[in-house]
C-alpha positions in Angstrom: 147.7 76.2 81.9 148.3 77.8 78.4 145.2 80.0 79.0 146.5 81.1 82.4 149.9 82.0 80.9 148.1 84.2 78.3 146.5 86.2 81.1 150.0 87.2 82.2 151.5 87.8 78.8 153.5 84.6 78.9 153.7 82.4 75.8 151.2 79.5 75.9 154.0 77.0 75.3 155.2 77.7 78.8 151.8 76.6 80.2 151.7 73.6 78.0 155.1 72.5 79.2 154.3 73.0 82.8 151.1 70.9 82.4 153.1 68.2 80.7 155.5 68.1 83.6 152.8 68.3 86.2 150.9 65.2 84.9 154.1 63.2 84.3 154.8 60.7 87.0 158.6 60.7 86.2 161.1 63.4 85.1 161.0 64.0 81.3 163.8 64.7 78.9 163.9 67.7 76.5 163.1 65.3 73.6 160.1 63.8 75.4 158.8 67.3 76.2 159.2 68.4 72.6 157.2 65.4 71.5 154.5 65.9 74.1 153.9 69.6 73.3 154.7 69.5 69.6 157.3 72.2 69.7 160.9 72.6 68.4 163.8 71.9 70.7 164.9 75.5 70.8 161.4 76.8 71.6 161.0 74.1 74.3 164.4 74.8 75.8 163.7 78.6 76.1 160.3 77.9 77.6 161.7 75.4 80.1 164.3 78.0 81.3 161.4 80.3 82.0 159.7 77.6 84.1 163.0 77.0 86.0 163.5 80.7 86.6 159.9 81.0 87.9 160.7 78.2 90.4 157.8 76.0 89.1 160.1 73.4 87.4 163.5 72.1 88.1 166.3 70.7 86.0 167.6 67.5 87.5 171.3 66.6 87.9 172.7 64.8 84.9 172.1 61.0 84.7 174.1 58.3 82.9 172.7 59.2 79.5 173.8 62.9 79.6 170.4 64.2 78.7 168.7 67.0 80.7 165.6 65.9 82.7 163.0 68.2 84.1 160.2 67.9 86.7 157.4 70.2 87.9 157.3 71.6 91.3 154.0 70.2 92.3 153.6 71.5 95.8 151.7 74.7 95.5 152.7 75.9 98.9 156.4 75.4 98.0 155.8 77.6 94.9 154.1 80.3 96.9 156.8 80.2 99.6 159.5 80.6 97.0 157.7 83.4 95.3 157.1 85.1 98.6 160.8 84.9 99.5 162.1 85.8 96.0 159.5 88.3 94.8 156.8 89.5 97.1 158.9 90.2 100.2 161.6 92.2 98.4 158.9 94.1 96.5 157.0 95.0 99.7 160.2 96.0 101.4 161.1 98.3 98.5 157.6 99.8 98.7 158.0 100.4 102.4 161.4 102.1 101.9 160.1 104.3 99.0 156.9 105.1 100.9 158.9 106.2 103.9 161.3 108.3 101.8 158.3 110.0 100.2 156.6 110.5 103.6 159.8 112.2 104.9 160.1 114.4 101.8 156.5 115.7 102.5 158.0 117.6 105.4 160.9 119.0 103.5 161.4 122.5 102.1 160.3 121.4 98.6 157.1 119.8 99.9 153.9 120.5 97.9 151.1 122.7 99.2 149.5 121.5 102.5 146.2 120.3 100.9 148.3 118.2 98.5 150.4 116.8 101.3 147.2 115.7 103.1 146.0 113.8 99.9 149.5 112.2 99.4 149.6 111.1 103.1 146.2 109.5 102.7 147.3 107.7 99.6 150.5 106.5 101.3 148.5 105.3 104.3 146.3 103.2 101.9 149.3 101.6 100.3 151.0 101.0 103.6 147.9 99.3 104.9 147.7 97.2 101.8 151.4 96.2 102.1 151.0 95.2 105.8 147.9 93.2 105.0 149.6 91.4 102.1 152.7 90.8 104.4 150.4 89.3 107.1 148.7 87.0 104.6 152.0 85.8 103.1 153.5 85.1 106.5 150.7 82.6 107.0 151.7 80.6 104.0 152.7 77.1 105.2 156.3 76.2 104.8 157.1 73.7 102.1 157.0 70.0 103.2 160.1 68.8 104.8 161.8 65.7 103.4 161.7 66.9 99.8 164.0 64.9 97.6 167.5 66.3 97.5 168.6 67.8 94.2 171.8 65.9 94.2 173.0 62.9 96.2 176.6 62.4 97.0 177.6 59.1 98.4 179.9 59.3 101.4 181.9 56.5 102.8 182.6 56.5 106.5 185.4 54.5 108.0 184.5 52.5 111.0 187.7 53.4 112.9 188.5 56.8 114.4 191.7 58.3 113.0 
């Protein structure tokens, strides 16, 4: 995981933390994670926040001992579905809007020469096709499994009698 993080310019500690959480069979505290990856609390905490923001780990609600506990998101389809909703779909939509605005401007009075307009339309068509293909692929990503554990449980008492 550390090597994969390096590919994307992310600190290797982030990958090591995700790996530690992934192989753990129970949620781990910050102290336990520091011990497992051999890093300082401050470094581990910053890296954990990156994992939480990337939606590949979650911080669990406080327990009786007041320590923070973390667990990995281990369902790869849930990760892809989250990334699709949070990153890919908005990016593709922004591209469509920008591409459309550029397409419209090619007919305006400040448009480039006709031969340049032709080249730009071809480029835009290529990107539009790519965006539609990626959208189609992402729409086929299975939805995350139902029945995932609730982040927080709130006990509710129901009276047997109607008011």
